[in-house]
N, C-alpha and C positions, 0 to 999 in steps of 0.2 A: 685701278678701276677708273674708267672715264667719268668725267664730271661735266655737267651741261648747264647752260643758261637757257631760259625760255623767252621767246620773242613774239610779240603780237604787233606786226607791222601796221595794221589798220588803226591801232590806238597808240602807236609809238611807245609801247610799254615793254620793259624787259624785267624778268624776274630771275633771281639767283645770282645776280652779279656780285653781291658781297659774299654769298655762301652757295657756290655751285651745287647742283643737285645730282644725285645718282640717276642712271637711266630710268629706273622705275619711278623715282620721285618726279622726274621731268615728264615722263609719259602720263602719270596721274594728273599732273598740273595741266598738261595739254588737253586731256579728256575733260577736265573741269571747265577750262576756257571754251572749248568747243561746245559744251553743253550750255554755256552762257550765251552762245550765238556767234562767237568769233570764228570765222571760217579759216583764216590763215594764221596758223601757229607753227613756229619753227623752233628747232633746238640748235644750239651752237656748242660744239665740243670746245671746252676752254683750253685744252692742251693743243689741239691741232688747228682750231679756228674753223673747222669744217661745219657748214650749215646743213642741217638735216631737215628736209621738208616731208619725207615719208616716215613719220614718227612710228607708225605701227610696225614697219619692217625692222626698226631698231630693237624693239622688244621681241619680235619673232626671231631675230637672228642672235639674240643674246643667249648665253649658256643656260640661263634659268628660264628662258622663254618657251 
């Protein structure tokens, strides 16, 4: 299962670097951050290094989504 870190470029903050999150955990964190007013929040797959900017599609494309 893929694991992710969450990044907020406008505040130069990263979350999950010590303990990467599942896709659902990361999506939930992104929703929380956007509700707080952060417009740009991205995920990074810790295995591939791929940066994901369309977080909603990650959840929609998941087997449980």
